[in-house]
C-alpha positions as CSV (number, residue, x, y, z in Angstrom):
1,X,-5.7,77.8,-24.0
2,X,-6.8,81.3,-25.2
3,X,-6.9,84.1,-22.6
4,X,-9.3,87.0,-23.3
5,X,-8.6,90.3,-21.6
6,X,-12.0,91.6,-20.6
7,X,-11.0,94.1,-17.9
8,X,-11.7,97.7,-18.0
9,X,-8.7,98.7,-15.8
10,X,-6.6,101.2,-17.7
11,X,-3.6,103.1,-16.4
12,X,-1.7,105.9,-17.9
13,X,1.7,104.4,-16.9
14,X,2.8,100.8,-16.3
15,X,3.2,99.6,-12.7
16,X,6.2,97.8,-11.3
17,X,5.5,94.9,-9.0
18,X,6.8,95.3,-5.5
19,X,6.8,99.1,-5.6
20,X,4.7,101.5,-3.4
21,X,1.5,102.1,-5.3
22,X,-2.1,103.3,-4.8
23,X,-4.9,100.9,-4.0
24,X,-6.0,101.0,-7.6
25,X,-2.5,100.3,-8.8
26,X,-2.2,97.5,-6.2
27,X,-5.3,95.9,-7.7
28,X,-3.7,96.1,-11.2
29,X,-0.5,94.5,-9.8
30,X,-2.5,91.5,-8.4
31,X,-4.3,91.0,-11.7
32,X,-0.9,91.3,-13.6
33,X,0.6,88.6,-11.4
34,X,-2.3,86.3,-12.2
35,X,-1.9,86.8,-15.9
36,X,1.9,86.3,-15.8
37,X,1.4,83.0,-14.0
38,X,-1.2,81.9,-16.6
39,X,1.2,82.7,-19.4
40,X,4.0,80.7,-17.8
41,X,1.6,77.7,-17.6
42,X,0.4,78.1,-21.2
43,X,1.9,75.7,-23.7
44,X,0.2,76.9,-26.8
45,X,2.9,77.4,-29.5
46,X,1.0,80.3,-31.2
47,X,0.6,82.4,-28.1
48,X,2.8,85.4,-27.6
49,X,3.2,88.1,-25.0
50,X,2.0,91.5,-25.9
51,X,2.5,94.5,-23.7
52,X,-0.5,96.6,-23.3
53,X,-0.8,100.2,-22.2
54,X,-1.9,98.9,-18.7
55,X,0.2,96.9,-16.3
56,X,-1.5,93.7,-17.4
57,X,0.4,91.4,-19.8
58,X,-1.9,89.1,-21.7
59,X,-1.3,85.9,-23.7
60,X,-3.0,86.3,-27.1
61,X,-3.4,84.0,-30.1
62,X,-2.3,85.3,-33.5
63,X,-4.9,85.8,-36.1
64,X,-5.1,82.8,-38.5
65,X,-3.6,83.2,-42.0
66,X,-6.5,83.0,-44.3
67,X,-4.2,82.8,-47.4
68,X,-2.7,79.5,-46.2
69,X,-3.5,76.7,-48.6
70,X,-2.8,73.2,-47.5
71,X,-2.9,71.8,-51.0
72,X,0.4,73.5,-51.8
73,X,2.2,71.1,-49.6
74,X,0.5,67.9,-50.7
75,X,2.4,67.5,-54.0
76,X,5.8,65.9,-53.4
77,X,8.8,66.5,-55.6
78,X,9.2,62.8,-56.2
79,X,7.7,59.5,-55.1
80,X,9.2,56.1,-54.8
81,X,7.8,53.1,-56.7
82,X,6.6,49.9,-54.9
83,X,9.6,47.8,-54.0
84,X,10.4,44.7,-56.1
85,X,9.6,41.7,-54.0
86,X,12.2,38.9,-53.9
87,X,11.4,35.6,-55.6
88,X,12.9,33.6,-52.8
89,X,10.0,34.6,-50.4
90,X,6.3,34.4,-50.4
91,X,4.4,37.6,-51.3
92,X,2.8,39.5,-48.4
93,X,-0.9,39.1,-47.8
94,X,-3.0,42.1,-49.0
95,X,-5.3,41.5,-46.0
96,X,-3.5,41.1,-42.7
97,X,-3.2,37.5,-41.6
98,X,-4.8,38.3,-38.3
99,X,-8.1,39.3,-40.0
100,X,-8.0,36.3,-42.2
101,X,-7.7,34.0,-39.2
102,X,-10.4,35.8,-37.3
103,X,-12.8,35.4,-40.2
104,X,-11.9,31.7,-40.5
105,X,-12.5,31.1,-36.8
106,X,-15.9,32.9,-37.1
107,X,-16.9,30.7,-40.1
108,X,-15.8,27.5,-38.2
109,X,-17.8,28.5,-35.1
110,X,-20.9,29.0,-37.2
111,X,-20.4,25.7,-38.9
112,X,-20.0,23.9,-35.6
113,X,-23.3,25.4,-34.5
114,X,-25.0,24.3,-37.7
115,X,-25.7,27.9,-38.9
116,X,-25.3,28.6,-42.6
117,X,-22.8,31.3,-43.6
118,X,-24.5,34.6,-44.4
119,X,-23.6,35.5,-48.0
120,X,-24.3,38.6,-50.0
121,X,-24.0,39.1,-53.8
122,X,-21.7,38.3,-55.5
123,X,-20.4,35.8,-52.8
124,X,-23.7,33.8,-53.1
125,X,-23.4,33.4,-56.9
126,X,-25.7,36.3,-57.8
127,X,-24.8,39.3,-59.8
128,X,-24.4,42.9,-58.5
129,X,-26.8,44.9,-60.7
130,X,-24.9,48.2,-60.0
131,X,-21.6,46.7,-61.3
132,X,-22.9,45.4,-64.7
133,X,-22.5,48.8,-66.5
134,X,-19.0,49.1,-65.0
135,X,-18.1,45.7,-66.4
136,X,-19.2,46.7,-69.9
137,X,-17.3,50.0,-69.6
138,X,-14.1,48.1,-68.6
139,X,-14.4,45.7,-71.6
140,X,-15.0,48.6,-74.0
141,X,-12.0,50.5,-72.6
142,X,-9.9,47.3,-72.9
143,X,-10.6,47.1,-76.6
144,X,-9.7,50.7,-77.1
145,X,-6.5,50.2,-75.1
146,X,-5.4,47.3,-77.3
147,X,-6.2,49.1,-80.5
148,X,-4.6,52.4,-79.5
149,X,-1.4,50.7,-78.3
150,X,-1.1,48.7,-81.5
151,X,-1.3,51.9,-83.5
152,X,1.1,53.8,-81.4
153,X,3.7,51.0,-81.5
154,X,4.1,51.7,-85.2
155,X,5.3,55.2,-84.3
156,X,6.8,55.0,-80.9
157,X,9.7,52.6,-80.7
158,X,9.7,50.1,-77.8
159,X,12.7,48.0,-76.9
160,X,12.8,44.8,-74.8
161,X,15.7,42.9,-73.4
162,X,16.1,39.4,-74.8
163,X,17.6,38.1,-71.6
164,X,15.4,39.7,-68.9
165,X,12.1,41.4,-68.5
166,X,13.4,45.0,-68.9
167,X,11.5,47.2,-71.4
168,X,12.4,50.7,-72.6
169,X,10.6,53.3,-74.6
170,X,12.9,55.4,-76.8
171,X,14.8,55.7,-80.0
172,X,17.4,53.3,-78.6
173,X,17.9,51.2,-75.5
174,X,19.3,52.7,-72.3
175,X,22.8,52.0,-70.9
176,X,21.8,51.4,-67.3
177,X,23.5,48.2,-66.1
178,X,20.7,46.3,-64.3
179,X,20.3,43.2,-66.4
180,X,19.8,40.1,-64.3
181,X,19.5,37.6,-67.2
182,X,21.7,34.6,-67.9
183,X,25.4,35.5,-68.6
184,X,24.8,39.1,-67.5
185,X,28.2,39.1,-65.8
186,X,29.9,38.6,-69.1
187,X,28.1,41.6,-70.5
188,X,28.7,43.7,-67.3
189,X,24.9,43.7,-66.8
190,X,24.2,45.6,-70.1
191,X,21.0,44.6,-71.8
192,X,20.6,42.9,-75.2
193,X,17.9,45.0,-76.9
194,X,15.5,43.7,-79.5
195,X,12.3,45.2,-80.9
196,X,9.4,45.0,-78.4
197,X,5.9,43.8,-79.0
198,X,2.5,44.6,-77.5
199,X,2.9,41.8,-75.0
200,X,6.0,43.6,-73.6
201,X,3.7,46.6,-72.9
202,X,0.5,44.8,-71.7
203,X,1.9,41.9,-69.8
204,X,-0.3,38.9,-70.6
205,X,-2.2,37.8,-67.4
206,X,-4.5,35.0,-68.3
207,X,-7.0,33.0,-66.3
208,X,-9.2,29.9,-66.9
209,X,-12.7,30.6,-68.1
210,X,-15.4,28.6,-66.2
211,X,-19.0,28.4,-67.1
212,X,-19.8,28.0,-63.4
213,X,-17.2,29.5,-61.0
214,X,-19.0,27.8,-58.1
215,X,-19.2,24.4,-59.9
216,X,-16.7,21.7,-60.2
217,X,-13.2,22.8,-59.3
218,X,-10.5,22.7,-62.1
219,X,-8.2,19.7,-61.5
220,X,-4.7,19.1,-63.0
221,X,-6.0,16.4,-65.3
222,X,-8.9,18.5,-66.6
223,X,-7.1,21.8,-67.1
224,X,-7.1,21.4,-70.9
225,X,-10.9,21.4,-71.0
226,X,-11.0,25.1,-70.1
227,X,-10.0,28.1,-72.3
228,X,-7.4,30.6,-71.2
229,X,-8.4,34.2,-71.7
230,X,-7.2,37.5,-70.2
231,X,-8.0,37.9,-66.6
232,X,-9.7,41.3,-67.1
233,X,-12.1,39.7,-69.7
234,X,-12.9,36.9,-67.3
235,X,-13.5,39.3,-64.5
236,X,-16.0,41.3,-66.7
237,X,-17.8,38.1,-67.7
238,X,-18.3,37.0,-64.2
239,X,-19.5,40.6,-63.4
240,X,-22.3,40.4,-65.9
241,X,-21.0,40.8,-69.5
242,X,-22.6,38.5,-71.9
243,X,-20.3,37.1,-74.6
244,X,-21.5,34.3,-76.9
245,X,-17.9,33.1,-77.2
246,X,-17.6,32.6,-73.4
247,X,-21.0,31.8,-71.9
248,X,-21.5,32.0,-68.1
249,X,-24.1,30.6,-65.8
250,X,-26.4,33.2,-64.3
251,X,-28.1,32.0,-61.1
252,X,-31.5,33.0,-59.9
253,X,-31.2,31.2,-56.5
254,X,-28.3,31.9,-54.2
255,X,-25.9,29.1,-53.2
256,X,-25.7,28.0,-49.6
257,X,-22.6,27.4,-47.6
258,X,-21.9,25.8,-44.2
259,X,-18.4,27.0,-43.2
260,X,-16.2,26.3,-46.2
261,X,-18.5,23.6,-47.7
262,X,-21.1,24.3,-50.4
263,X,-24.3,22.5,-49.4
264,X,-26.5,23.8,-52.2
265,X,-25.2,25.1,-55.5
266,X,-28.3,24.4,-57.6
267,X,-26.9,21.3,-59.3
268,X,-24.2,20.8,-61.9
269,X,-25.1,22.0,-65.4
270,X,-23.1,21.1,-68.5
271,X,-21.8,24.2,-70.3
272,X,-23.3,25.0,-73.7
273,X,-21.2,25.0,-76.8
274,X,-19.6,28.4,-77.3
275,X,-20.3,30.4,-80.5
276,X,-16.8,31.4,-81.7
277,X,-16.6,34.4,-84.0
278,X,-14.1,37.0,-85.2
279,X,-14.9,39.4,-82.4
280,X,-12.9,37.3,-79.9
281,X,-9.7,38.8,-81.3
282,X,-10.7,42.3,-80.0
283,X,-10.2,41.1,-76.4
284,X,-6.8,39.6,-77.0
285,X,-3.4,41.0,-78.0
286,X,-2.7,38.2,-80.5
287,X,-1.4,39.7,-83.8
288,X,-2.7,43.1,-82.7
289,X,0.1,44.9,-84.7
290,X,-1.0,43.2,-87.8
291,X,-4.7,43.8,-87.3
292,X,-4.4,47.6,-86.7
293,X,-2.5,49.8,-89.2
294,X,-0.4,52.8,-88.2
295,X,-1.9,56.3,-88.0
296,X,-2.4,57.9,-91.4
297,X,-1.5,61.5,-90.3
298,X,0.9,62.8,-87.6
299,X,-1.9,64.8,-86.1
300,X,-3.9,61.6,-85.4
301,X,-1.1,60.4,-83.1
302,X,-1.9,62.8,-80.3
303,X,-5.6,62.0,-80.5
304,X,-4.9,58.2,-80.4
305,X,-2.6,58.7,-77.5
306,X,-5.2,60.7,-75.5
307,X,-7.9,58.1,-76.1
308,X,-5.4,55.3,-75.2
309,X,-4.4,57.0,-71.9
310,X,-8.1,57.6,-71.0
311,X,-8.9,54.0,-71.7
312,X,-5.9,52.9,-69.5
313,X,-7.2,55.0,-66.6
314,X,-10.8,53.7,-67.1
315,X,-9.6,50.0,-67.1
316,X,-7.6,50.5,-64.0
317,X,-10.5,52.3,-62.3
318,X,-13.0,49.7,-63.3
319,X,-10.8,46.7,-62.3
320,X,-10.3,48.3,-58.9
321,X,-14.0,48.7,-58.4
322,X,-14.9,45.2,-59.6
323,X,-12.3,43.6,-57.4
324,X,-13.8,45.2,-54.3
325,X,-16.8,42.8,-54.7
326,X,-15.7,39.9,-57.0
327,X,-13.1,37.5,-55.7
328,X,-9.8,37.2,-57.6
329,X,-7.1,34.9,-56.4
330,X,-3.3,35.1,-57.1
331,X,-0.5,32.7,-56.3
332,X,1.8,33.9,-53.5
333,X,4.8,32.6,-55.4
334,X,4.3,33.0,-59.1
335,X,2.3,35.4,-61.4
336,X,-0.7,32.9,-61.8
337,X,-4.1,34.5,-61.4
338,X,-7.5,32.9,-61.1
339,X,-10.9,34.7,-61.2
340,X,-13.3,33.0,-58.9
341,X,-14.2,32.3,-55.3
342,X,-11.2,29.8,-54.9
343,X,-8.2,28.9,-57.0
344,X,-7.8,25.9,-59.3
345,X,-5.9,22.7,-58.5
346,X,-3.6,22.7,-61.6
347,X,-0.1,21.8,-60.4
348,X,1.8,24.4,-62.5
349,X,3.7,26.4,-60.0
350,X,7.5,26.2,-60.4
351,X,8.6,29.0,-58.1
352,X,10.1,29.0,-54.7
353,X,9.9,25.6,-52.9
354,X,7.3,24.3,-55.3
355,X,8.5,20.7,-54.5
356,X,7.1,21.1,-51.0
357,X,3.7,22.0,-52.4
358,X,3.7,19.4,-55.2
359,X,3.5,22.2,-57.8
360,X,0.3,23.5,-56.3
361,X,-0.3,27.3,-56.1
362,X,-0.4,29.2,-52.8
363,X,-3.6,31.1,-53.4
364,X,-4.3,34.4,-51.7
365,X,-6.3,37.5,-52.5
366,X,-5.0,39.3,-55.5
367,X,-4.2,43.0,-55.9
368,X,-4.9,45.3,-58.8
369,X,-1.3,45.3,-59.9
370,X,-1.3,41.5,-60.2
371,X,-4.4,41.5,-62.5
372,X,-3.4,44.7,-64.4
373,X,0.4,45.2,-64.0
374,X,1.6,48.8,-64.5
375,X,5.0,47.6,-65.9
376,X,7.1,50.6,-64.9
377,X,9.8,51.8,-67.2
378,X,12.4,54.6,-67.1
379,X,11.1,58.0,-68.1
380,X,13.0,59.6,-71.0
381,X,12.7,63.4,-71.1
382,X,14.4,63.8,-74.5
383,X,13.7,60.8,-76.7
384,X,16.1,62.1,-79.3
385,X,18.9,62.8,-76.8
386,X,21.6,60.5,-75.5
387,X,20.7,57.2,-73.9
388,X,20.2,57.0,-70.1
389,X,23.4,56.3,-68.2
390,X,23.9,54.1,-65.2
391,X,25.8,56.7,-63.2
392,X,22.8,59.0,-63.3
393,X,20.0,56.5,-62.6
394,X,19.1,58.0,-59.2
395,X,18.1,61.2,-60.9
396,X,15.8,59.5,-63.4
397,X,12.1,58.8,-62.8
398,X,9.8,56.0,-63.8
399,X,6.2,55.7,-65.1
400,X,3.8,52.9,-66.3
401,X,4.8,52.0,-69.8
402,X,1.4,53.0,-71.3
403,X,1.8,56.4,-69.7
404,X,5.3,56.7,-71.0
405,X,4.3,55.8,-74.6
406,X,1.4,58.3,-74.6
407,X,3.6,61.1,-73.1
408,X,6.2,60.5,-75.9
409,X,3.4,60.6,-78.4
410,X,2.5,64.2,-77.3
411,X,0.1,63.9,-74.3
412,X,1.0,66.3,-71.5
413,X,2.0,64.8,-68.2
414,X,-0.7,64.8,-65.6
415,X,-0.1,65.9,-62.0
416,X,-0.7,62.3,-60.9
417,X,2.5,61.0,-62.7
418,X,4.7,64.1,-62.3
419,X,6.3,63.1,-59.0
420,X,6.8,59.6,-60.2
421,X,8.7,60.8,-63.3
422,X,10.7,63.3,-61.2
423,X,10.1,66.1,-63.6
424,X,11.1,68.7,-60.9
425,X,14.6,67.2,-60.5
426,X,17.4,68.6,-62.7
427,X,19.6,65.8,-64.2
428,X,23.2,66.9,-63.8
429,X,26.2,66.0,-66.0
430,X,28.6,63.2,-65.2
431,X,31.1,65.7,-63.7
432,X,28.4,67.5,-61.6
433,X,26.9,64.2,-60.3
434,X,29.9,63.7,-58.0
435,X,29.3,67.0,-56.3
436,X,25.6,66.3,-55.6
437,X,25.0,65.4,-51.9
């Protein structure tokens, strides 16, 4: 509530309520009492009382500060990483279960009424024309990412634990005691470091390639009839990328569904024979360190790191955009991923309570981190300094391993990953750490 003083009553001296005054002063006293009562009722935090030259006390709003910038408060000092989910429980659904059940009931109601399920591309088997260039960009960036990381791994040392999935980027492995591998109690949870490979950086997430994702479902007995390729490559193929090595069916007529049953898929077509060539190696990390030599000059390391980091960002951006339209399924218990409208029937799950499911996967909608894992590692501020200690781990930050490799190669840290690496936090000594609250 903003009160505006628009009265022309001006007095040379203030008037005290309850005293003997002239009729004009009496009028001012009545108006002052009204304004006092309004100010007592006002709950605006910015209002303040300001005494004027007259007997009227008004409630005014302070002038706004034009130099205030909200962006100064939107950059936190540090951010926490996503929590590590326990393996003894099922992963949470990316989409709330309530919405999944509502959509299922709506489809069932339409099926009972005999009404076909309305489908839009790509749910009806047709391509989305606007996402075809995005798929080609993602695949080109994926090639650059594999090549750049292979060249940087000749210069930047990467260590992997032989007993668990821990990876570290630095001249030597860290001394943080968080190993959960076999016999870790005998080693006091210290890691057993070995030389890492590119598969320790880019975690291999593979999927079955199908000529027709809406055709015959993969069974456990026929799983060897399908090739296993990176899930990102399979996603790009289904989004419109044409590869002679991995042909894909392109429909001209949409499929028809009644509830969850496909009533018209245009027939079953046998897949043509693929034309294998040497270009298939560019999409895979197999023997990547042997195929790509190290940088010739030290000045090329920074350029390669910049192009690698840009390719990493483009792949993540493109995968996020493609997964908004194209369906990707992930098992709720294990890391298995399948690109397509529904998961396969191969009984390969060996995680929590797989005996109850006869080894079948618990399919649900996948997230970007499941298709393209960031693989967080500890951030090392001084690669040539002492190794990280377990007593100071709460002061250390983390970052995706590709970002950490590029930063150690000379690329400046962007504002996006600064809070994640906790660059604004001063790491104390061991003796000072006890005094930190």
